[in-house]
C-alpha positions as CSV (number, residue, x, y, z in Angstrom):
1,M,0.0,0.0,0.0
2,T,1.2,3.5,-0.9
3,T,0.0,6.8,0.5
4,F,0.3,10.1,-1.4
5,T,-0.2,13.4,0.4
6,S,-1.2,16.6,-1.4
7,K,-2.4,20.0,-0.2
8,V,-5.9,20.9,-1.5
9,P,-6.3,24.5,-2.8
10,D,-8.7,26.5,-0.6
11,T,-11.3,27.0,-3.3
12,I,-14.8,25.6,-3.2
13,T,-14.2,22.7,-5.6
14,T,-15.1,19.0,-5.9
15,W,-12.0,16.9,-6.6
16,V,-12.4,13.5,-8.2
17,A,-9.8,10.7,-7.9
18,S,-9.8,7.6,-10.0
19,G,-7.2,5.0,-11.1
20,F,-6.5,1.9,-13.0
21,A,-4.2,-1.1,-12.7
22,V,-2.3,-3.3,-15.1
23,N,-0.7,-6.7,-14.5
24,N,0.4,-9.6,-16.7
25,K,-2.4,-12.0,-15.7
26,S,-5.6,-10.1,-15.5
27,G,-4.7,-7.2,-17.8
28,L,-6.3,-3.8,-17.3
29,G,-8.5,-3.1,-14.2
30,V,-10.6,0.0,-13.7
31,P,-12.5,0.7,-10.4
32,A,-16.3,0.8,-10.6
33,T,-16.5,3.9,-8.4
34,R,-14.5,7.1,-8.0
35,A,-13.5,8.9,-4.8
36,E,-14.7,12.5,-4.4
37,L,-13.5,15.2,-2.1
38,K,-15.2,18.5,-1.7
39,A,-12.8,21.3,-0.6
40,F,-14.6,24.0,1.2
41,Q,-13.4,27.0,3.1
42,P,-16.1,28.4,5.5
43,F,-14.6,31.9,5.8
44,F,-13.0,33.6,2.8
45,V,-12.7,37.0,1.1
46,S,-13.5,37.7,-2.6
47,L,-12.2,40.7,-4.6
48,N,-14.3,41.8,-7.7
49,L,-12.3,43.8,-10.2
50,P,-13.2,45.1,-13.7
51,Y,-11.2,44.0,-16.7
52,S,-9.3,47.3,-16.8
53,V,-9.5,50.9,-15.6
54,R,-7.9,54.1,-16.8
55,R,-5.1,55.8,-14.9
56,G,-6.5,58.7,-12.7
57,E,-10.0,57.2,-12.8
58,Q,-11.9,56.7,-9.5
59,L,-12.6,53.0,-8.9
60,G,-14.7,51.2,-6.3
61,L,-12.9,48.1,-5.2
62,K,-15.6,45.7,-4.1
63,V,-14.5,43.3,-1.4
64,T,-17.0,40.6,-0.2
65,V,-16.4,38.6,3.0
66,F,-18.2,35.2,3.1
67,N,-19.1,33.5,6.3
68,Y,-20.4,29.9,6.0
69,L,-20.0,29.1,9.7
70,D,-22.9,28.5,11.9
71,V,-22.2,31.6,14.0
72,D,-22.2,35.4,13.3
73,I,-18.7,37.0,13.2
74,N,-18.4,40.5,14.5
75,N,-15.5,42.9,14.3
76,V,-14.1,41.6,11.0
77,L,-11.3,44.0,10.0
78,V,-11.1,44.3,6.2
79,E,-7.8,46.0,5.0
80,L,-6.5,47.1,1.7
81,E,-2.7,46.6,1.8
82,E,-0.6,49.7,1.3
83,N,0.3,50.3,-2.4
84,R,2.1,53.3,-3.9
85,D,0.5,52.6,-7.2
86,L,-2.9,53.6,-5.7
87,L,-4.3,56.8,-4.3
88,S,-7.2,57.0,-2.0
89,V,-9.9,59.3,-3.4
90,S,-10.0,61.1,-0.1
91,Y,-6.8,62.8,-1.4
92,H,-7.4,65.9,-3.5
93,I,-6.2,65.4,-7.1
94,S,-5.1,68.8,-8.3
95,T,-5.4,69.9,-12.0
96,N,-1.6,69.7,-12.4
97,E,-1.8,66.0,-11.4
98,A,1.1,66.5,-8.9
99,E,-0.3,64.0,-6.5
100,L,-0.5,61.3,-9.2
101,I,3.3,61.7,-9.7
102,N,4.3,62.2,-6.0
103,P,1.5,61.0,-3.7
104,P,1.9,62.1,-0.1
105,E,1.6,58.5,1.2
106,P,0.2,55.2,0.2
107,P,-3.5,54.8,1.1
108,R,-4.2,52.9,4.3
109,L,-7.8,51.8,4.0
110,S,-9.7,49.6,6.4
111,K,-13.2,49.0,7.5
112,T,-14.7,46.9,10.3
113,I,-17.8,44.9,9.5
114,S,-20.0,42.2,10.8
115,V,-20.9,39.1,8.8
116,T,-23.9,37.0,9.8
117,A,-23.8,33.2,9.6
118,N,-24.2,31.7,6.0
119,S,-24.0,35.0,4.3
120,G,-21.7,37.6,2.9
121,T,-21.0,41.3,3.4
122,T,-19.6,43.7,0.8
123,V,-17.4,46.8,1.4
124,V,-16.1,49.2,-1.2
125,F,-12.7,50.9,-1.1
126,A,-12.5,54.1,-3.3
127,V,-9.1,54.4,-4.9
128,T,-7.5,55.9,-8.0
129,P,-4.7,54.1,-9.9
130,R,-1.7,56.4,-10.6
131,T,0.5,54.1,-12.8
132,V,-0.1,52.2,-16.0
133,G,0.2,48.4,-16.2
134,Q,-0.6,45.5,-13.8
135,I,-1.2,46.6,-10.2
136,A,-1.2,44.0,-7.4
137,I,-4.3,44.5,-5.2
138,K,-4.1,42.6,-1.9
139,V,-7.0,42.6,0.6
140,K,-7.1,40.9,4.1
141,A,-10.0,40.0,6.3
142,R,-9.2,39.2,9.9
143,S,-11.3,38.2,12.9
144,S,-10.9,36.3,16.1
145,V,-12.6,33.3,14.5
146,A,-11.0,33.1,11.0
147,T,-8.6,35.0,8.6
148,D,-8.2,35.1,4.9
149,A,-6.4,37.2,2.2
150,V,-6.6,37.5,-1.6
151,E,-4.4,39.1,-4.2
152,R,-5.5,40.0,-7.7
153,Q,-4.0,41.9,-10.6
154,L,-5.7,45.1,-11.9
155,L,-5.0,46.2,-15.4
156,V,-4.5,50.0,-15.7
157,V,-4.4,51.6,-19.1
158,S,-3.5,55.2,-20.1
159,E,-6.1,57.9,-20.0
160,G,-7.1,59.9,-23.1
161,R,-8.4,59.3,-26.6
162,A,-6.4,57.1,-29.0
163,V,-5.4,58.9,-32.2
164,D,-3.6,57.8,-35.4
165,Y,-1.7,60.5,-37.2
166,T,-0.2,59.7,-40.6
167,Q,2.1,61.4,-43.1
168,N,2.6,60.0,-46.5
169,V,5.5,60.7,-48.9
170,F,5.4,59.5,-52.5
171,I,9.0,59.2,-53.8
172,Q,9.8,59.0,-57.5
173,M,13.3,59.2,-58.7
174,D,14.6,59.0,-62.2
175,Q,18.1,59.0,-63.8
176,S,18.2,62.8,-64.0
177,N,17.3,63.4,-60.4
178,Q,18.8,60.8,-58.0
179,S,18.9,62.8,-54.7
180,Y,16.0,63.9,-52.6
181,K,15.7,65.2,-49.0
182,Q,12.7,65.9,-46.8
183,S,12.0,66.5,-43.1
184,L,8.9,65.1,-41.3
185,S,7.7,66.6,-38.0
186,L,7.3,64.4,-35.0
187,I,6.9,67.2,-32.5
188,L,4.2,66.3,-30.0
189,P,1.3,68.5,-28.9
190,S,1.1,69.7,-25.3
191,D,-2.0,67.6,-24.5
192,V,-0.5,64.2,-25.4
193,I,-0.4,61.6,-22.6
194,K,3.2,61.3,-21.4
195,D,5.0,58.3,-22.9
196,S,2.0,57.2,-24.9
197,C,3.3,58.0,-28.4
198,R,4.9,55.4,-30.6
199,A,6.0,56.2,-34.2
200,T,6.9,53.9,-37.0
201,V,8.0,54.5,-40.6
202,S,7.0,52.0,-43.3
203,V,8.4,51.9,-46.8
204,I,7.2,49.9,-49.8
205,G,8.4,50.1,-53.4
206,D,5.0,50.0,-55.0
207,L,2.4,52.8,-55.2
208,M,-0.4,50.3,-54.4
209,G,1.7,48.6,-51.7
210,S,-0.1,49.8,-48.7
211,T,-3.3,48.5,-50.2
212,L,-1.8,45.1,-51.0
213,N,-0.3,44.8,-47.5
214,N,-3.7,45.4,-45.9
215,P,-5.8,43.1,-48.2
216,E,-8.3,42.3,-45.5
217,Q,-9.4,46.0,-45.5
218,L,-10.1,46.3,-49.3
219,V,-9.9,42.8,-50.7
220,R,-12.7,41.3,-48.7
221,M,-16.0,39.4,-49.0
222,P,-18.9,41.5,-50.2
223,Y,-21.8,42.0,-47.8
224,G,-25.0,43.9,-47.1
225,C,-27.9,45.2,-49.1
226,G,-27.7,45.9,-52.9
227,E,-25.9,49.1,-52.3
228,Q,-23.4,47.9,-49.8
229,N,-22.7,44.7,-51.7
230,A,-21.8,46.7,-54.8
231,A,-19.6,49.1,-52.9
232,S,-17.7,46.3,-51.2
233,T,-17.2,44.4,-54.4
234,A,-15.6,47.3,-56.3
235,P,-12.1,47.4,-54.5
236,N,-11.6,43.7,-55.3
237,I,-11.9,44.5,-59.0
238,F,-9.5,47.5,-59.0
239,V,-6.8,45.7,-57.0
240,R,-7.1,42.7,-59.3
241,Q,-6.8,44.9,-62.4
242,Y,-3.6,46.4,-61.1
243,L,-2.0,43.1,-60.1
244,D,-2.8,41.6,-63.4
245,A,-1.5,44.5,-65.4
246,T,1.8,44.6,-63.4
247,K,2.3,40.8,-63.3
248,Q,2.3,40.8,-59.5
249,L,-0.7,38.6,-58.9
250,T,0.0,35.9,-56.3
251,F,-2.0,32.6,-56.1
252,D,-3.5,33.7,-52.8
253,L,-4.8,37.0,-54.0
254,K,-6.0,35.5,-57.3
255,S,-8.1,33.0,-55.4
256,K,-9.5,35.6,-53.0
257,T,-10.4,38.2,-55.6
258,N,-12.0,35.5,-57.9
259,K,-14.0,34.2,-55.0
260,Y,-15.1,37.7,-53.8
261,M,-15.9,39.0,-57.2
262,T,-18.0,35.9,-58.0
263,T,-19.8,36.1,-54.6
264,G,-20.4,39.8,-55.1
265,Y,-21.9,39.2,-58.5
266,Q,-24.1,36.3,-57.3
267,R,-25.4,38.3,-54.3
268,Q,-26.0,41.4,-56.5
269,L,-28.5,39.4,-58.6
270,N,-30.7,39.2,-55.5
271,Y,-31.4,42.9,-55.8
272,R,-32.2,42.9,-59.5
273,H,-35.7,43.8,-60.8
274,D,-37.3,42.1,-63.7
275,D,-36.7,45.1,-65.9
276,G,-32.9,44.8,-65.3
277,S,-32.5,47.7,-62.8
278,Y,-31.0,47.3,-59.3
279,S,-32.0,48.7,-56.0
280,A,-31.1,48.2,-52.3
281,F,-33.9,45.8,-51.4
282,D,-35.3,44.5,-54.8
283,G,-39.0,43.8,-54.4
284,K,-39.4,46.2,-51.5
285,D,-38.5,49.1,-53.8
286,T,-41.0,50.4,-56.3
287,S,-38.3,51.4,-58.8
288,G,-34.7,50.6,-59.5
289,S,-32.0,53.2,-58.8
290,L,-30.4,54.6,-61.9
291,W,-27.2,55.5,-60.0
292,L,-26.9,52.0,-58.5
293,T,-27.7,50.3,-61.8
294,A,-25.1,52.3,-63.6
295,F,-22.5,51.5,-60.9
296,V,-23.4,47.8,-61.0
297,V,-23.0,47.4,-64.8
298,K,-19.7,49.2,-64.6
299,L,-18.5,46.7,-62.0
300,Y,-19.8,43.8,-64.2
301,A,-17.9,45.3,-67.2
302,L,-14.6,45.5,-65.3
303,A,-15.0,42.1,-63.6
304,C,-16.0,40.1,-66.7
305,E,-12.3,39.8,-67.6
306,F,-11.7,37.7,-64.5
307,V,-15.0,35.9,-63.7
308,T,-18.1,34.8,-65.6
309,I,-20.8,37.4,-66.1
310,D,-24.0,36.8,-67.9
311,S,-23.9,39.2,-70.9
312,Q,-27.7,39.0,-71.3
313,Q,-28.3,40.5,-67.8
314,V,-26.0,43.4,-68.6
315,I,-27.7,44.0,-71.9
316,L,-31.1,44.2,-70.1
317,S,-29.7,46.6,-67.5
318,T,-28.1,48.9,-70.0
319,E,-31.4,49.0,-72.0
320,W,-33.2,50.1,-68.9
321,I,-30.6,52.8,-68.3
322,A,-31.0,54.0,-71.9
323,E,-34.8,54.2,-71.5
324,Q,-34.3,56.7,-68.6
325,Q,-32.4,59.2,-70.8
326,F,-34.1,62.5,-71.7
327,S,-34.2,63.6,-75.3
328,S,-31.6,66.2,-74.4
329,G,-29.2,63.4,-73.6
330,A,-29.3,64.0,-69.9
331,F,-29.9,61.3,-67.3
332,P,-32.1,62.3,-64.4
333,T,-32.2,60.9,-60.9
334,V,-34.4,57.8,-60.9
335,G,-35.2,55.7,-57.8
336,I,-33.9,56.0,-54.3
337,L,-30.4,55.6,-53.0
338,I,-30.5,54.8,-49.3
339,Q,-26.8,54.9,-48.6
340,T,-26.4,58.4,-50.1
341,Y,-22.7,58.6,-49.0
342,M,-22.0,56.0,-51.8
343,K,-22.4,58.5,-54.6
344,G,-20.1,61.0,-52.8
345,D,-20.6,64.6,-53.9
346,L,-22.4,63.7,-57.1
347,D,-25.4,66.0,-57.4
348,G,-27.3,67.5,-60.3
349,E,-28.3,66.4,-63.7
350,T,-25.0,67.1,-65.4
351,A,-22.8,65.2,-62.9
352,N,-25.3,62.3,-63.0
353,T,-25.1,62.2,-66.8
354,A,-21.3,62.0,-66.6
355,F,-21.4,59.2,-64.1
356,V,-23.9,57.1,-66.2
357,L,-21.8,57.9,-69.4
358,I,-18.7,56.5,-67.7
359,S,-20.5,53.3,-66.9
360,L,-21.9,52.8,-70.4
361,I,-18.5,53.3,-71.9
362,E,-17.0,50.7,-69.5
363,V,-19.7,48.3,-70.7
364,K,-19.0,49.0,-74.4
365,N,-15.2,48.6,-73.9
366,A,-15.6,45.2,-72.0
367,S,-14.2,42.4,-74.1
368,N,-16.5,39.7,-72.7
369,I,-19.8,41.6,-72.8
370,D,-21.9,42.4,-75.8
371,A,-23.3,45.9,-75.3
372,A,-27.0,46.5,-76.2
373,P,-27.6,48.4,-79.4
374,A,-29.2,51.2,-77.4
375,V,-25.9,51.8,-75.6
376,D,-24.2,53.5,-78.6
377,A,-27.1,55.9,-79.1
378,A,-27.2,56.7,-75.4
379,I,-23.4,57.4,-75.3
380,T,-23.6,59.7,-78.3
381,K,-26.5,61.7,-76.8
382,A,-24.9,61.9,-73.3
383,Q,-21.6,63.0,-74.8
384,S,-23.3,65.8,-76.9
385,Y,-25.1,66.9,-73.7
386,L,-21.9,67.2,-71.7
387,Q,-20.1,69.0,-74.5
388,E,-22.9,71.6,-74.6
389,K,-22.7,72.0,-70.8
390,L,-18.8,72.2,-70.6
391,T,-18.5,75.9,-71.1
392,S,-21.2,77.0,-68.7
393,T,-20.5,74.5,-65.9
394,I,-18.9,76.2,-62.9
395,R,-19.2,73.6,-60.1
396,H,-15.7,72.0,-59.7
397,Y,-17.0,68.5,-58.9
398,T,-19.0,68.4,-62.0
399,I,-16.1,69.7,-64.1
400,C,-13.9,66.9,-62.8
401,I,-16.3,64.0,-63.5
402,M,-17.3,65.6,-66.8
403,A,-13.7,65.9,-67.9
404,Y,-13.1,62.2,-67.2
405,A,-16.4,61.2,-69.0
406,L,-15.4,63.2,-72.1
407,A,-11.9,61.9,-72.1
408,L,-13.0,58.3,-71.7
409,S,-15.6,58.7,-74.5
410,K,-12.8,60.2,-76.8
411,S,-14.8,63.4,-77.3
412,S,-13.6,66.0,-79.7
413,M,-13.7,68.4,-76.8
414,T,-11.4,66.4,-74.5
415,S,-8.6,68.9,-74.9
416,Q,-10.8,71.7,-73.9
417,A,-12.2,69.8,-70.9
418,I,-8.7,69.0,-69.7
419,T,-7.6,72.6,-70.0
420,K,-10.6,73.7,-67.9
421,L,-9.9,70.9,-65.5
422,K,-6.3,72.1,-64.9
423,S,-7.4,75.7,-64.7
424,I,-9.4,75.1,-61.5
425,A,-6.9,72.8,-59.9
426,T,-5.1,73.9,-56.7
427,V,-1.3,73.5,-57.0
428,D,0.7,73.7,-53.8
429,G,4.2,72.5,-53.0
430,G,4.5,70.0,-55.9
431,V,1.0,68.5,-55.5
432,M,-2.2,69.2,-57.3
433,Y,-5.8,68.6,-56.1
434,W,-9.3,69.9,-56.7
435,K,-11.7,71.5,-54.3
436,E,-15.0,73.4,-54.6
437,T,-15.1,77.2,-55.2
438,G,-14.7,78.9,-51.9
439,G,-13.4,75.8,-50.2
440,S,-11.3,76.7,-47.2
441,S,-7.5,76.3,-47.3
442,R,-6.1,75.5,-43.9
443,K,-3.2,77.5,-42.7
444,R,-0.4,76.3,-40.4
445,S,-0.8,77.0,-36.7
446,N,1.8,76.3,-34.1
447,D,-0.9,74.6,-32.0
448,D,-2.5,72.7,-34.9
449,F,-1.0,69.2,-34.5
450,F,-3.2,67.7,-37.2
451,Y,-2.4,70.3,-39.9
452,Y,0.1,68.2,-41.8
453,P,-0.8,66.3,-43.8
454,Y,-4.0,68.1,-44.8
455,H,-6.6,65.3,-44.5
456,A,-9.0,66.4,-47.1
457,P,-12.8,66.1,-47.2
458,S,-14.2,63.1,-49.0
459,A,-15.4,65.3,-51.9
460,E,-11.9,66.5,-52.6
461,I,-10.5,63.0,-52.7
462,E,-13.2,62.0,-55.2
463,M,-12.7,65.1,-57.4
464,T,-8.9,64.6,-57.5
465,G,-9.5,60.9,-58.4
466,Y,-11.6,61.9,-61.3
467,G,-9.1,64.6,-62.3
468,L,-6.3,62.1,-62.3
469,L,-8.3,59.6,-64.3
470,A,-9.1,62.3,-66.9
471,I,-5.4,63.3,-67.2
472,M,-4.3,59.7,-67.5
473,Q,-6.8,59.2,-70.4
474,T,-4.6,61.6,-72.4
475,G,-1.4,59.7,-71.6
476,D,0.1,62.6,-69.7
477,I,1.9,60.7,-66.9
478,S,4.0,63.6,-65.8
479,G,0.8,65.8,-65.6
480,G,-0.8,63.2,-63.4
481,L,2.1,62.8,-61.0
482,P,1.2,65.9,-58.7
483,A,-2.3,64.6,-58.3
484,T,-1.0,61.1,-57.5
485,K,1.3,62.5,-54.8
486,W,-1.6,64.4,-53.2
487,L,-3.9,61.3,-53.2
488,S,-1.1,59.2,-51.7
489,K,-0.7,61.7,-48.8
490,Q,-4.4,61.5,-47.9
491,R,-4.4,57.7,-47.3
492,N,-5.3,56.5,-43.8
493,S,-3.3,53.9,-41.9
494,L,-5.2,51.1,-43.5
495,G,-4.5,52.1,-47.1
496,G,-7.9,53.6,-47.9
497,W,-9.5,57.0,-47.7
498,S,-12.5,58.6,-45.9
499,S,-15.6,57.0,-47.4
500,T,-16.9,54.3,-49.7
501,Q,-17.1,56.3,-52.9
502,D,-14.0,58.3,-52.6
503,T,-12.0,55.1,-51.9
504,C,-13.5,53.5,-55.1
505,V,-12.6,56.5,-57.3
506,A,-9.2,57.2,-55.7
507,L,-8.2,53.5,-55.8
508,Q,-9.1,53.2,-59.5
509,A,-7.2,56.4,-60.3
510,L,-4.0,55.3,-58.4
511,A,-4.2,51.8,-59.9
512,N,-4.4,53.4,-63.3
513,F,-1.4,55.6,-62.7
514,A,0.6,52.8,-60.9
515,T,0.0,50.5,-63.9
516,A,1.3,53.2,-66.3
517,V,4.5,53.9,-64.3
518,H,5.3,50.4,-63.1
519,S,8.6,49.3,-64.5
520,G,9.6,46.5,-62.1
521,S,13.2,47.9,-61.9
522,G,15.1,50.5,-59.9
523,Y,17.0,50.7,-56.6
524,L,16.4,53.2,-53.8
525,N,18.3,53.9,-50.6
526,I,16.2,55.8,-48.0
527,Q,18.3,57.0,-44.9
528,L,16.4,58.1,-41.8
529,T,18.0,60.3,-39.1
530,S,16.6,62.1,-36.1
531,D,17.4,65.5,-34.5
532,V,16.3,64.3,-31.0
533,D,18.3,61.1,-31.0
534,L,21.6,61.6,-32.8
535,D,22.5,57.9,-32.4
536,F,19.4,56.9,-34.4
537,S,19.9,55.9,-38.1
538,H,18.0,53.5,-40.3
539,L,18.5,52.5,-43.9
540,F,15.7,51.2,-46.2
541,S,16.8,49.6,-49.4
542,V,14.1,49.1,-52.1
543,D,14.5,47.2,-55.3
544,S,12.5,45.0,-57.7
545,D,12.9,41.9,-55.5
546,N,11.3,43.5,-52.4
547,A,9.0,46.0,-54.0
548,L,5.9,44.4,-52.4
549,V,7.6,43.8,-49.0
550,L,6.5,46.3,-46.4
551,Q,9.6,47.4,-44.4
552,Q,9.1,49.0,-41.0
553,A,11.2,50.7,-38.3
554,E,10.3,52.4,-35.1
555,V,11.6,56.0,-34.9
556,P,12.1,58.5,-32.1
557,V,9.4,61.0,-31.4
558,G,9.5,64.6,-30.2
559,G,11.6,66.2,-33.0
560,N,12.1,66.1,-36.8
561,L,12.9,63.1,-38.9
562,S,15.1,63.6,-41.9
563,L,14.9,61.6,-45.1
564,N,17.8,61.3,-47.5
565,V,16.9,59.4,-50.7
566,N,19.3,58.2,-53.4
567,G,18.9,56.1,-56.5
568,S,16.1,55.7,-59.0
569,G,12.6,54.2,-58.8
570,T,9.4,54.7,-56.8
571,A,8.4,54.1,-53.2
572,L,5.7,55.1,-50.8
573,L,6.9,56.1,-47.3
574,R,4.4,56.4,-44.4
575,L,5.0,57.8,-41.0
576,L,2.4,56.5,-38.5
577,M,2.2,58.1,-35.0
578,R,-0.2,56.4,-32.5
579,L,-0.8,58.4,-29.3
580,L,-3.2,59.1,-26.5
581,W,-4.7,62.5,-26.5
582,R,-5.8,64.1,-23.2
583,T,-9.5,65.0,-23.4
584,A,-10.1,66.3,-19.9
585,F,-8.4,66.8,-16.5
586,L,-8.2,63.7,-14.5
587,H,-10.4,65.0,-11.7
588,V,-13.2,65.4,-14.2
589,V,-12.7,62.0,-15.9
590,A,-12.6,60.4,-12.5
591,Q,-16.4,60.9,-12.0
592,N,-17.2,58.4,-14.8
593,R,-17.0,55.2,-12.8
594,L,-17.7,55.7,-9.1
595,T,-20.8,57.7,-7.9
596,S,-21.0,56.5,-4.3
597,W,-19.4,54.0,-2.0
């Protein structure tokens, strides 16, 4: 007989013991019953903590003392152990937060309670965490009858609002200009939480690289109603077009884009009316939406090169579009668009006509779709209408989309449209973009941390996308470069822009430009140095072998970062600063959690 001795943890738990035996004669033997032992502690203390709290926030530490004895216990002393990482809320927290940094003394908190038999009593200690990270909270309960203690970890996170701040630099070097320098500001605002900022610089040798390194953000499964499904299908098509044209398509992205385009197409058919039009909810809508139908057939025309699209369905849809056209050649607003943000800043009969004309031309140019006979007539009438309106149109958004429509349709007035387009462009510091008449131009302020880069409204992104598409239709790559630089600077940390429609237009424009300039060769050296950390230096090397590899390095914050570029080729550099922004004084924020104790 053998005896094993083990200490049972003091939690209320049932422990089960079993066993088996093996010998040469009878083989395997298993007992018919199992032994059970219920571990039970009649007097214990429990500490209830939230998952996390913010530094400087008032917190009510709930401590419950349980008494499962048959007698009442009086004069139970419950104590919170001294901890310099905590402040008692009885201390005054001044607006300069001096007491958070140098508290007068650790809190000594205790309360005396009575706990009746077979019940529990809860007390609350009001404290304020003063450090970030894991804080050990230890509580004791002592009486003449029994004693217990418990220790738990409290997660404390920084106060403030999380903010991402990005700067983008599009680098293009050729044989005639092989040296380039620029300085990026990493000077922090006064209201940033101390030690909360982290900055990284990423470099990729492909203009579309940030998109391709965040495929889950743009290359993704379509979803939602008829409008949302179309919008989420579009980026898959534009990314696929670019990868195909530049011979950078991987097996994984080919499989994903094929799957997502096919799924998007099949789901879109659920929102198709019998007359060929499309709307958000099919049968629940009395009429199809002209804007959505035009957008959908454009996507079909672009996607048919990669997946199977039923040409007869496209013909029926384009015939319905042609039927909506006025005798003047204009296309009115027909049907309801629920997600109005999808069409961006498109408003008015002229802009609507340009949008529909672009879609019809995409259908006509599609190699795997037979356009309806009515499409040619509708294109001719719409083109004539826009040509008549070109001189009198003053709204900048309309001029941008009109210029692209006329250039795409190879209008005889393309040159005139491009001239007017460039005349209304804003050119500043080597970049070019479009904004509406009277649009405000932000000026640099010493206190304006988010001035640079100028994160433009969605309408300006969309206008510049159309402007770049129009210029690229003429083959003017150098003329499109300033607009490309500006669009690249407006990208967020995920590789997209502000909204659904501006991302679609800007992504198509950049893919168009990137396809035109992609050479697959070149070599760049990008040297980083800092004026706050003189020992810091980092070198990025970009060539054809690692053009799609995202290279990253953490950089010092608080000063200026210098870029020194040599070589030839293209690259996109992005500075990402992630910080916590103070939104209120701690003594105000502290009122959020604890109201009484």
